[in-house]
C-alpha positions as YAML, in Angstrom:
chain: A
units: angstrom
residues:
- id: 1
  name: UNK
  ca: [2.76, -37.62, -84.20]
- id: 2
  name: UNK
  ca: [4.82, -34.48, -83.59]
- id: 3
  name: UNK
  ca: [7.03, -32.77, -86.17]
- id: 4
  name: UNK
  ca: [9.52, -29.93, -86.28]
- id: 5
  name: UNK
  ca: [9.77, -27.37, -89.07]
- id: 6
  name: UNK
  ca: [12.58, -24.96, -89.89]
- id: 7
  name: UNK
  ca: [11.64, -21.86, -91.91]
- id: 8
  name: UNK
  ca: [14.56, -20.82, -94.08]
- id: 9
  name: UNK
  ca: [15.05, -18.47, -96.99]
- id: 10
  name: UNK
  ca: [14.99, -21.21, -99.63]
- id: 11
  name: UNK
  ca: [13.25, -24.19, -97.99]
- id: 12
  name: UNK
  ca: [10.94, -25.09, -95.15]
- id: 13
  name: UNK
  ca: [12.48, -28.27, -93.77]
- id: 14
  name: UNK
  ca: [10.44, -30.83, -91.84]
- id: 15
  name: UNK
  ca: [11.61, -33.51, -89.40]
- id: 16
  name: UNK
  ca: [8.94, -35.93, -88.16]
- id: 17
  name: UNK
  ca: [9.00, -37.89, -84.91]
- id: 18
  name: UNK
  ca: [9.38, -41.13, -86.87]
- id: 19
  name: UNK
  ca: [12.48, -39.74, -88.64]
- id: 20
  name: UNK
  ca: [10.83, -38.85, -91.95]
- id: 21
  name: UNK
  ca: [12.23, -35.70, -93.57]
- id: 22
  name: UNK
  ca: [10.75, -33.26, -96.10]
- id: 23
  name: UNK
  ca: [11.82, -30.11, -97.94]
- id: 24
  name: UNK
  ca: [9.40, -27.53, -99.34]
- id: 25
  name: UNK
  ca: [10.82, -24.94, -101.75]
- id: 26
  name: UNK
  ca: [9.76, -21.40, -100.83]
- id: 27
  name: UNK
  ca: [12.39, -19.13, -102.36]
- id: 28
  name: UNK
  ca: [9.89, -17.78, -104.89]
- id: 29
  name: UNK
  ca: [7.47, -16.94, -102.04]
- id: 30
  name: UNK
  ca: [9.77, -15.24, -99.57]
- id: 31
  name: UNK
  ca: [9.13, -11.72, -100.88]
- id: 32
  name: UNK
  ca: [5.34, -12.09, -100.50]
- id: 33
  name: UNK
  ca: [4.28, -12.17, -96.85]
- id: 34
  name: UNK
  ca: [0.75, -13.46, -97.49]
- id: 35
  name: UNK
  ca: [1.86, -16.30, -99.76]
- id: 36
  name: UNK
  ca: [4.66, -17.30, -97.40]
- id: 37
  name: UNK
  ca: [2.36, -17.39, -94.37]
- id: 38
  name: UNK
  ca: [-0.16, -19.50, -96.26]
- id: 39
  name: UNK
  ca: [2.60, -21.91, -97.26]
- id: 40
  name: UNK
  ca: [3.84, -22.14, -93.66]
- id: 41
  name: UNK
  ca: [0.31, -22.97, -92.49]
- id: 42
  name: UNK
  ca: [-0.02, -25.59, -95.22]
- id: 43
  name: UNK
  ca: [3.26, -27.25, -94.18]
- id: 44
  name: UNK
  ca: [2.29, -27.15, -90.49]
- id: 45
  name: UNK
  ca: [-1.02, -28.92, -91.08]
- id: 46
  name: UNK
  ca: [0.20, -31.41, -93.70]
- id: 47
  name: UNK
  ca: [-0.03, -34.95, -92.30]
- id: 48
  name: UNK
  ca: [-2.20, -33.77, -89.37]
- id: 49
  name: UNK
  ca: [0.48, -33.73, -86.65]
- id: 50
  name: UNK
  ca: [-0.48, -33.72, -82.98]
- id: 51
  name: UNK
  ca: [1.95, -30.85, -82.32]
- id: 52
  name: UNK
  ca: [4.56, -28.76, -84.10]
- id: 53
  name: UNK
  ca: [7.85, -27.11, -83.21]
- id: 54
  name: UNK
  ca: [8.68, -24.09, -85.37]
- id: 55
  name: UNK
  ca: [12.23, -22.80, -85.82]
- id: 56
  name: UNK
  ca: [12.61, -19.30, -87.27]
- id: 57
  name: UNK
  ca: [15.75, -17.40, -88.25]
- id: 58
  name: UNK
  ca: [16.07, -14.05, -86.50]
- id: 59
  name: UNK
  ca: [15.23, -12.15, -83.33]
- id: 60
  name: UNK
  ca: [12.20, -14.13, -82.18]
- id: 61
  name: UNK
  ca: [10.54, -13.46, -78.82]
- id: 62
  name: UNK
  ca: [9.67, -16.13, -76.28]
- id: 63
  name: UNK
  ca: [5.98, -15.76, -77.15]
- id: 64
  name: UNK
  ca: [6.49, -16.27, -80.90]
- id: 65
  name: UNK
  ca: [6.87, -12.81, -82.46]
- id: 66
  name: UNK
  ca: [9.59, -12.28, -85.06]
- id: 67
  name: UNK
  ca: [10.94, -8.78, -84.48]
- id: 68
  name: UNK
  ca: [13.61, -8.88, -87.18]
- id: 69
  name: UNK
  ca: [14.86, -11.61, -89.46]
- id: 70
  name: UNK
  ca: [17.92, -10.14, -91.23]
- id: 71
  name: UNK
  ca: [18.04, -12.88, -93.85]
- id: 72
  name: UNK
  ca: [14.25, -13.37, -94.28]
- id: 73
  name: UNK
  ca: [13.01, -9.77, -93.86]
- id: 74
  name: UNK
  ca: [9.47, -10.58, -95.03]
- id: 75
  name: UNK
  ca: [8.99, -12.27, -91.63]
- id: 76
  name: UNK
  ca: [9.71, -9.02, -89.75]
- id: 77
  name: UNK
  ca: [6.84, -8.31, -87.38]
- id: 78
  name: UNK
  ca: [5.12, -11.67, -87.82]
- id: 79
  name: UNK
  ca: [3.44, -12.85, -84.61]
- id: 80
  name: UNK
  ca: [3.01, -16.60, -84.94]
- id: 81
  name: UNK
  ca: [0.68, -16.72, -81.97]
- id: 82
  name: UNK
  ca: [-1.76, -14.51, -83.92]
- id: 83
  name: UNK
  ca: [-1.06, -15.86, -87.41]
- id: 84
  name: UNK
  ca: [-1.65, -19.48, -86.35]
- id: 85
  name: UNK
  ca: [-4.60, -18.73, -84.08]
- id: 86
  name: UNK
  ca: [-7.02, -20.36, -86.54]
- id: 87
  name: UNK
  ca: [-5.09, -23.65, -86.59]
- id: 88
  name: UNK
  ca: [-6.31, -26.13, -84.02]
- id: 89
  name: UNK
  ca: [-2.91, -27.47, -83.13]
- id: 90
  name: UNK
  ca: [-0.45, -26.96, -80.23]
- id: 91
  name: UNK
  ca: [2.89, -25.46, -81.23]
- id: 92
  name: UNK
  ca: [6.07, -23.90, -79.89]
- id: 93
  name: UNK
  ca: [8.14, -21.24, -81.68]
- id: 94
  name: UNK
  ca: [11.72, -20.11, -81.25]
- id: 95
  name: UNK
  ca: [14.94, -19.00, -82.88]
- id: 96
  name: UNK
  ca: [16.23, -21.59, -85.32]
- id: 97
  name: UNK
  ca: [19.73, -21.98, -83.90]
- id: 98
  name: UNK
  ca: [18.53, -22.06, -80.28]
- id: 99
  name: UNK
  ca: [16.19, -24.87, -81.36]
- id: 100
  name: UNK
  ca: [19.08, -26.49, -83.21]
- id: 101
  name: UNK
  ca: [21.20, -26.36, -80.07]
- id: 102
  name: UNK
  ca: [18.46, -28.14, -78.17]
- id: 103
  name: UNK
  ca: [18.40, -30.86, -80.83]
- id: 104
  name: UNK
  ca: [22.16, -31.30, -80.52]
- id: 105
  name: UNK
  ca: [21.79, -31.76, -76.76]
- id: 106
  name: UNK
  ca: [18.64, -33.93, -76.92]
- id: 107
  name: UNK
  ca: [19.83, -36.35, -79.60]
- id: 108
  name: UNK
  ca: [23.64, -36.33, -79.37]
- id: 109
  name: UNK
  ca: [25.11, -34.68, -76.26]
- id: 110
  name: UNK
  ca: [22.97, -35.35, -73.19]
- id: 111
  name: UNK
  ca: [26.18, -35.48, -71.15]
- id: 112
  name: UNK
  ca: [26.78, -31.76, -71.71]
- id: 113
  name: UNK
  ca: [25.96, -29.27, -68.97]
- id: 114
  name: UNK
  ca: [26.62, -26.15, -71.05]
- id: 115
  name: UNK
  ca: [26.30, -26.74, -74.81]
- id: 116
  name: UNK
  ca: [26.99, -23.94, -77.28]
- id: 117
  name: UNK
  ca: [26.03, -24.34, -80.93]
- id: 118
  name: UNK
  ca: [27.53, -22.01, -83.54]
- id: 119
  name: UNK
  ca: [25.93, -22.40, -86.97]
- id: 120
  name: UNK
  ca: [27.31, -20.64, -90.04]
- id: 121
  name: UNK
  ca: [25.46, -20.54, -93.34]
- id: 122
  name: UNK
  ca: [23.74, -17.57, -94.96]
- id: 123
  name: UNK
  ca: [24.23, -15.89, -91.58]
- id: 124
  name: UNK
  ca: [25.75, -16.78, -88.23]
- id: 125
  name: UNK
  ca: [23.58, -17.92, -85.34]
- id: 126
  name: UNK
  ca: [24.17, -19.51, -81.96]
- id: 127
  name: UNK
  ca: [22.24, -21.29, -79.27]
- id: 128
  name: UNK
  ca: [22.95, -22.34, -75.70]
- id: 129
  name: UNK
  ca: [21.53, -25.26, -73.72]
- id: 130
  name: UNK
  ca: [22.20, -25.03, -69.98]
- id: 131
  name: UNK
  ca: [21.45, -28.12, -67.90]
- id: 132
  name: UNK
  ca: [18.95, -29.41, -70.42]
- id: 133
  name: UNK
  ca: [17.10, -26.14, -71.04]
- id: 134
  name: UNK
  ca: [17.47, -23.59, -73.82]
- id: 135
  name: UNK
  ca: [18.84, -20.31, -72.55]
- id: 136
  name: UNK
  ca: [16.48, -17.84, -74.21]
- id: 137
  name: UNK
  ca: [17.43, -14.72, -72.27]
- id: 138
  name: UNK
  ca: [14.85, -12.31, -70.81]
- id: 139
  name: UNK
  ca: [12.63, -12.12, -73.89]
- id: 140
  name: UNK
  ca: [13.89, -14.77, -76.29]
- id: 141
  name: UNK
  ca: [16.75, -13.07, -78.13]
- id: 142
  name: UNK
  ca: [19.78, -14.51, -76.32]
- id: 143
  name: UNK
  ca: [22.77, -15.89, -78.22]
- id: 144
  name: UNK
  ca: [22.63, -13.62, -81.27]
- id: 145
  name: UNK
  ca: [26.40, -13.98, -81.41]
- id: 146
  name: UNK
  ca: [26.43, -13.24, -85.13]
- id: 147
  name: UNK
  ca: [25.60, -9.65, -84.25]
- id: 148
  name: UNK
  ca: [28.25, -8.99, -81.64]
- id: 149
  name: UNK
  ca: [30.81, -6.52, -82.97]
- id: 150
  name: UNK
  ca: [34.12, -8.15, -83.71]
- id: 151
  name: UNK
  ca: [35.69, -5.38, -85.84]
- id: 152
  name: UNK
  ca: [34.99, -1.72, -84.98]
- id: 153
  name: UNK
  ca: [33.74, 0.16, -88.07]
- id: 154
  name: UNK
  ca: [34.16, -3.06, -90.03]
- id: 155
  name: UNK
  ca: [32.27, -4.62, -92.93]
- id: 156
  name: UNK
  ca: [28.53, -4.11, -93.31]
- id: 157
  name: UNK
  ca: [26.35, -6.87, -91.86]
- id: 158
  name: UNK
  ca: [22.91, -7.85, -93.18]
- id: 159
  name: UNK
  ca: [21.47, -6.48, -89.92]
- id: 160
  name: UNK
  ca: [22.61, -2.98, -90.94]
- id: 161
  name: UNK
  ca: [25.44, -2.64, -88.42]
- id: 162
  name: UNK
  ca: [29.14, -2.68, -89.18]
- id: 163
  name: UNK
  ca: [31.73, -5.16, -87.95]
- id: 164
  name: UNK
  ca: [29.44, -7.98, -86.79]
- id: 165
  name: UNK
  ca: [30.89, -11.48, -86.53]
- id: 166
  name: UNK
  ca: [28.41, -12.55, -89.21]
- id: 167
  name: UNK
  ca: [29.81, -9.97, -91.64]
- id: 168
  name: UNK
  ca: [33.00, -12.06, -91.76]
- id: 169
  name: UNK
  ca: [31.78, -15.57, -90.95]
- id: 170
  name: UNK
  ca: [28.87, -16.22, -93.30]
- id: 171
  name: UNK
  ca: [28.34, -17.15, -96.92]
- id: 172
  name: UNK
  ca: [27.91, -13.52, -97.97]
- id: 173
  name: UNK
  ca: [30.92, -12.43, -95.90]
- id: 174
  name: UNK
  ca: [33.13, -14.98, -97.61]
- id: 175
  name: UNK
  ca: [31.77, -14.11, -101.06]
- id: 176
  name: UNK
  ca: [32.31, -10.38, -100.47]
- id: 177
  name: UNK
  ca: [35.87, -10.90, -99.22]
- id: 178
  name: UNK
  ca: [36.72, -13.02, -102.25]
- id: 179
  name: UNK
  ca: [35.19, -10.49, -104.64]
- id: 180
  name: UNK
  ca: [37.17, -7.70, -103.00]
- id: 181
  name: UNK
  ca: [40.40, -9.66, -103.37]
- id: 182
  name: UNK
  ca: [39.90, -11.30, -106.77]
- id: 183
  name: UNK
  ca: [37.35, -9.03, -108.45]
- id: 184
  name: UNK
  ca: [35.07, -11.99, -109.14]
- id: 185
  name: UNK
  ca: [31.80, -12.87, -107.38]
- id: 186
  name: UNK
  ca: [31.36, -16.60, -106.77]
- id: 187
  name: UNK
  ca: [29.50, -18.70, -104.19]
- id: 188
  name: UNK
  ca: [31.10, -19.56, -100.85]
- id: 189
  name: UNK
  ca: [31.28, -23.26, -101.69]
- id: 190
  name: UNK
  ca: [33.08, -22.37, -104.92]
- id: 191
  name: UNK
  ca: [35.63, -20.44, -102.87]
- id: 192
  name: UNK
  ca: [36.08, -23.59, -100.77]
- id: 193
  name: UNK
  ca: [36.56, -25.70, -103.88]
- id: 194
  name: UNK
  ca: [39.13, -23.30, -105.32]
- id: 195
  name: UNK
  ca: [40.99, -23.33, -102.02]
- id: 196
  name: UNK
  ca: [41.07, -27.13, -102.17]
- id: 197
  name: UNK
  ca: [42.58, -26.81, -105.65]
- id: 198
  name: UNK
  ca: [45.25, -24.48, -104.24]
- id: 199
  name: UNK
  ca: [44.20, -21.12, -105.67]
- id: 200
  name: UNK
  ca: [46.16, -18.46, -103.78]
- id: 201
  name: UNK
  ca: [43.30, -15.96, -103.37]
- id: 202
  name: UNK
  ca: [40.86, -18.62, -102.18]
- id: 203
  name: UNK
  ca: [43.37, -19.93, -99.64]
- id: 204
  name: UNK
  ca: [43.84, -16.37, -98.36]
- id: 205
  name: UNK
  ca: [40.06, -16.01, -97.91]
- id: 206
  name: UNK
  ca: [39.98, -19.30, -95.97]
- id: 207
  name: UNK
  ca: [42.67, -17.93, -93.66]
- id: 208
  name: UNK
  ca: [40.74, -14.68, -93.13]
- id: 209
  name: UNK
  ca: [37.56, -16.66, -92.39]
- id: 210
  name: UNK
  ca: [39.43, -18.84, -89.89]
- id: 211
  name: UNK
  ca: [40.94, -15.79, -88.18]
- id: 212
  name: UNK
  ca: [37.51, -14.33, -87.45]
- id: 213
  name: UNK
  ca: [36.01, -17.72, -86.59]
- id: 214
  name: UNK
  ca: [38.74, -18.28, -84.00]
- id: 215
  name: UNK
  ca: [38.34, -14.80, -82.53]
- id: 216
  name: UNK
  ca: [34.58, -15.20, -82.13]
- id: 217
  name: UNK
  ca: [34.88, -18.67, -80.63]
- id: 218
  name: UNK
  ca: [37.47, -17.45, -78.14]
- id: 219
  name: UNK
  ca: [35.08, -14.68, -77.08]
- id: 220
  name: UNK
  ca: [32.30, -17.25, -76.68]
- id: 221
  name: UNK
  ca: [34.47, -19.50, -74.50]
- id: 222
  name: UNK
  ca: [35.31, -16.58, -72.23]
- id: 223
  name: UNK
  ca: [31.66, -15.47, -71.95]
- id: 224
  name: UNK
  ca: [29.82, -18.79, -71.64]
- id: 225
  name: UNK
  ca: [32.42, -21.32, -70.42]
- id: 226
  name: UNK
  ca: [30.78, -24.21, -72.35]
- id: 227
  name: UNK
  ca: [31.84, -27.82, -71.91]
- id: 228
  name: UNK
  ca: [30.70, -28.56, -75.47]
- id: 229
  name: UNK
  ca: [30.90, -26.37, -78.58]
- id: 230
  name: UNK
  ca: [29.20, -27.72, -81.71]
- id: 231
  name: UNK
  ca: [30.03, -26.21, -85.11]
- id: 232
  name: UNK
  ca: [27.38, -26.57, -87.80]
- id: 233
  name: UNK
  ca: [25.91, -25.09, -90.97]
- id: 234
  name: UNK
  ca: [26.53, -25.14, -94.70]
- id: 235
  name: UNK
  ca: [29.65, -22.95, -94.59]
- id: 236
  name: UNK
  ca: [31.21, -25.09, -91.87]
- id: 237
  name: UNK
  ca: [30.46, -28.18, -93.98]
- id: 238
  name: UNK
  ca: [31.98, -26.68, -97.15]
- id: 239
  name: UNK
  ca: [35.16, -25.57, -95.37]
- id: 240
  name: UNK
  ca: [35.38, -28.43, -92.86]
- id: 241
  name: UNK
  ca: [38.63, -29.90, -94.18]
- id: 242
  name: UNK
  ca: [40.33, -26.53, -93.47]
- id: 243
  name: UNK
  ca: [38.89, -26.35, -89.94]
- id: 244
  name: UNK
  ca: [40.23, -29.53, -88.36]
- id: 245
  name: UNK
  ca: [42.72, -27.52, -86.29]
- id: 246
  name: UNK
  ca: [40.08, -25.10, -84.96]
- id: 247
  name: UNK
  ca: [39.55, -26.95, -81.63]
- id: 248
  name: UNK
  ca: [43.27, -26.91, -80.85]
- id: 249
  name: UNK
  ca: [43.81, -23.30, -81.97]
- id: 250
  name: UNK
  ca: [40.85, -21.97, -79.99]
- id: 251
  name: UNK
  ca: [42.23, -23.60, -76.84]
- id: 252
  name: UNK
  ca: [45.64, -22.02, -77.45]
- id: 253
  name: UNK
  ca: [44.08, -18.56, -77.88]
- id: 254
  name: UNK
  ca: [41.67, -18.79, -74.92]
- id: 255
  name: UNK
  ca: [42.40, -18.56, -71.23]
- id: 256
  name: UNK
  ca: [43.57, -21.86, -69.76]
- id: 257
  name: UNK
  ca: [40.60, -22.46, -67.43]
- id: 258
  name: UNK
  ca: [37.71, -22.24, -69.96]
- id: 259
  name: UNK
  ca: [39.89, -23.94, -72.59]
- id: 260
  name: UNK
  ca: [40.61, -26.86, -70.26]
- id: 261
  name: UNK
  ca: [37.00, -27.98, -69.88]
- id: 262
  name: UNK
  ca: [35.60, -27.50, -73.39]
- id: 263
  name: UNK
  ca: [35.30, -29.96, -76.25]
- id: 264
  name: UNK
  ca: [34.76, -28.58, -79.77]
- id: 265
  name: UNK
  ca: [33.07, -30.91, -82.28]
- id: 266
  name: UNK
  ca: [31.34, -30.79, -85.65]
- id: 267
  name: UNK
  ca: [27.61, -31.44, -85.91]
- id: 268
  name: UNK
  ca: [26.40, -34.56, -87.71]
- id: 269
  name: UNK
  ca: [22.80, -33.32, -88.03]
- id: 270
  name: UNK
  ca: [23.25, -31.85, -91.52]
- id: 271
  name: UNK
  ca: [20.75, -29.50, -93.13]
- id: 272
  name: UNK
  ca: [17.85, -30.66, -90.93]
- id: 273
  name: UNK
  ca: [19.50, -29.44, -87.73]
- id: 274
  name: UNK
  ca: [16.93, -26.69, -87.11]
- id: 275
  name: UNK
  ca: [13.93, -28.87, -87.88]
- id: 276
  name: UNK
  ca: [15.33, -31.68, -85.72]
- id: 277
  name: UNK
  ca: [15.83, -29.22, -82.87]
- id: 278
  name: UNK
  ca: [12.29, -27.89, -83.25]
- id: 279
  name: UNK
  ca: [11.02, -31.47, -83.07]
- id: 280
  name: UNK
  ca: [13.05, -32.16, -79.91]
- id: 281
  name: UNK
  ca: [11.74, -29.01, -78.23]
- id: 282
  name: UNK
  ca: [8.15, -29.84, -79.20]
- id: 283
  name: UNK
  ca: [8.54, -33.41, -77.92]
- id: 284
  name: UNK
  ca: [9.53, -32.11, -74.49]
- id: 285
  name: UNK
  ca: [7.19, -29.12, -74.24]
- id: 286
  name: UNK
  ca: [4.06, -30.52, -75.90]
- id: 287
  name: UNK
  ca: [4.10, -34.17, -74.76]
...
């Protein structure tokens, strides 16, 4: 039986072919490369799968090397092809959101010709599925939309650049903006809750977040001309009740032609989106 795993900063999430799900806590290991790699190997082999799909956050090449992972830096330079050489098991490796996009297409949106997934959580990632295939780019790093510059000389991003889309549309971007406005550091979901309760500063942060979300989505419509845009991730989930008008507002902002043929929806995959996508990709490539 095949399974997909999603390596995150707090958990490794597992999605089996039969629908079984698992979470393995790794936050206390993520600063120790050796311990983290050993844990990844342990999770891969647990249950003796016949194949594994591996989703990794960051700039991951088409042959399985993680060049940089801004939100899990201990993985920088890891070459999964070498690290997993001693495991007698077939596997595929790729960027977590590209894998997630494939899962959205495979399980939920097979009617889509050009599917764009935008996932916002700790960071901002994207993936594109074109006619049933992941668009990886020339070497595997396509669709790093979180690191396109949306504000010249803007806020610092976790990648080290200034003004990235992720610097404004991410958990840390929201938390930083709230702290700057209110002088208090709280979690992004707490900002969402305060906005629901009507706190003025929290509502202002929601509006700032929406402004940058709309701008980035408009750019994406103009560049990729997708027929389906799927919004996902923990931040999207926390703020979802404030985002119901996003599909309509993006279409008003964008040019009429790309706006006319796109449909913007919210993912129903939940926190196992990356693992589910890795499973889908493994099912197709390893079967």
